[in-house]
C-alpha positions in Angstrom: 0.0 0.0 0.0 1.4 3.4 -1.0 1.7 5.8 1.9 -0.2 9.1 1.8 1.8 12.0 0.4 3.6 14.1 3.0 2.1 17.7 3.2 4.5 20.6 3.3 3.4 24.2 3.3 6.2 26.6 2.5 4.1 29.7 2.0 4.9 31.1 5.4 8.7 30.8 4.7 8.2 32.5 1.3 6.1 35.3 2.7 8.7 35.9 5.3 11.4 36.3 2.6 13.1 33.0 3.2 14.2 30.3 0.8 12.4 27.0 1.4 14.7 24.9 -0.8 16.6 23.1 2.0 13.3 22.5 3.9 11.8 20.9 0.8 14.9 18.7 0.2 15.0 17.6 3.9 11.3 16.6 3.6 12.0 14.7 0.4 15.0 12.9 2.0 12.7 11.8 4.8 9.9 10.4 2.6 9.1 6.7 3.0 9.7 4.6 -0.1 7.0 5.3 -2.6 5.7 8.3 -0.7 4.9 11.5 -2.5 5.1 15.1 -1.5 2.2 17.5 -1.5 3.7 21.0 -1.6 1.9 24.3 -1.0 3.7 27.4 -2.3 2.9 31.1 -2.9 4.2 30.8 -6.6 4.4 28.1 -9.3 7.8 26.5 -8.3 9.0 25.8 -11.8 12.8 25.5 -10.9 11.9 22.8 -8.4 10.3 20.7 -11.2 13.6 19.7 -12.8 15.3 19.1 -9.4 12.5 16.8 -8.4 12.5 15.1 -11.8 16.2 14.5 -11.2 15.3 12.8 -8.0 12.8 10.5 -9.7 9.5 12.5 -9.2 6.8 13.5 -11.6 4.5 16.4 -10.7 1.0 17.6 -11.0 0.2 21.2 -10.3 -2.9 23.1 -9.5 -3.5 26.9 -9.1 -5.3 27.5 -5.8 -6.0 31.2 -6.5 -4.4 34.3 -5.0 -1.1 33.2 -6.4 -0.9 30.1 -4.4 -0.1 26.7 -5.9 -0.5 23.0 -4.9 2.1 20.6 -6.5 1.9 16.9 -6.0 5.3 15.2 -6.5 4.9 11.5 -7.1 7.9 9.1 -7.2 8.4 7.1 -10.3 11.1 4.8 -11.6 12.6 3.9 -8.3 13.9 0.3 -8.0 15.8 -0.7 -4.9 16.7 2.9 -4.0 18.1 3.5 -7.5 17.1 6.8 -9.0 16.7 6.8 -12.7 16.0 9.3 -15.5 12.6 9.2 -17.1 12.0 6.9 -20.0 12.7 3.3 -20.9 15.1 2.1 -18.3 16.1 -1.5 -19.0 19.5 -1.3 -17.3 20.2 -5.0 -18.2 20.3 -3.9 -21.8 23.0 -1.2 -21.2 26.6 -1.9 -22.3 29.4 -2.0 -19.8 30.9 1.4 -19.0 33.7 2.4 -21.3 34.9 5.2 -19.0 35.1 5.4 -15.2 35.6 8.5 -13.0 36.3 8.7 -9.3 35.3 12.2 -8.3 34.8 11.6 -4.6 37.5 14.0 -3.6 36.2 17.0 -5.6 33.9 19.8 -4.4 30.9 21.0 -6.5 30.6 22.0 -9.2 33.8 20.2 -10.4 32.3 16.7 -10.5 29.4 18.0 -12.7 31.8 19.9 -15.0 34.0 16.8 -15.4 31.1 14.5 -16.1 29.6 16.8 -18.7 33.0 17.2 -20.4 33.6 13.4 -20.4 30.2 12.5 -21.9 30.7 15.1 -24.7 33.7 13.1 -25.9 31.8 9.8 -25.9 29.7 8.1 -28.6 25.9 7.8 -28.4 25.1 4.6 -26.5 28.3 4.4 -24.5 28.2 4.4 -20.7 30.2 6.3 -18.2 30.4 5.2 -14.5 31.3 7.8 -11.8 31.7 7.9 -8.1 30.7 11.0 -6.2 30.7 12.2 -2.6 27.1 13.3 -2.8 24.0 12.9 -5.0 24.3 15.2 -8.0 20.9 16.9 -7.9 21.9 19.7 -10.3 23.5 17.3 -12.8 20.2 15.4 -13.5 18.5 18.2 -15.4 21.7 19.0 -17.4 21.9 15.3 -18.5 18.2 15.3 -19.5 18.7 18.5 -21.5 21.5 16.8 -23.4 19.5 13.7 -24.1 21.4 11.4 -21.8 20.0 8.7 -19.5 21.2 7.9 -16.0 20.8 5.6 -13.0 22.4 6.1 -9.6 22.3 5.2 -5.9 24.4 5.3 -2.8 26.7 2.4 -2.0 26.1 0.3 1.1 28.0 2.7 3.3 25.7 5.6 2.2 28.8 7.8 1.6 29.6 7.3 -2.1 27.1 8.0 -4.8 27.4 5.8 -7.9 26.0 6.9 -11.2 25.8 5.3 -14.7 25.3 7.7 -17.6 24.3 6.4 -21.0 25.2 9.0 -23.7 22.2 10.0 -25.9 21.4 12.6 -28.5 20.6 16.1 -27.5 16.8 16.7 -27.3 17.1 19.6 -29.8 19.2 17.4 -32.2 18.2 17.5 -35.8 18.6 14.1 -37.5 20.9 13.8 -40.5 
């Protein structure tokens, strides 16, 4: 049975001039497996949509009037705590990685910069494997914009994030 979505109202934070991003991320980190997030905000939180998509959530939005919005974030594509990009994700059909990067000693944004540079040099369909010191929340939307697929999770220690990236074609790519 799927648990009821966790309700979070960030309108008081926003009206007080604060930034609710960390409060939202903390709430997401504490969701039960399969649990959604029902978010109340005083504006349509468009920047959050790509961050949440990167964490494996789809969204439905509803204007409540007076500038207020309700957004329901629903988890999708999570298997055994593996976060995956949207789309067909048969990881068994992916080839073995042709490139591996250990970026655990680097501070942001250097891991993201190095990953994006590496995949630019790879062929469509090839896979890159990287180790990171944290989950790359801001990398996910960048990979999606470029047409790449990804799957990642923390290792058993919970201290190293592992990510597989399958190189794709840019979304705006015009076929030859």
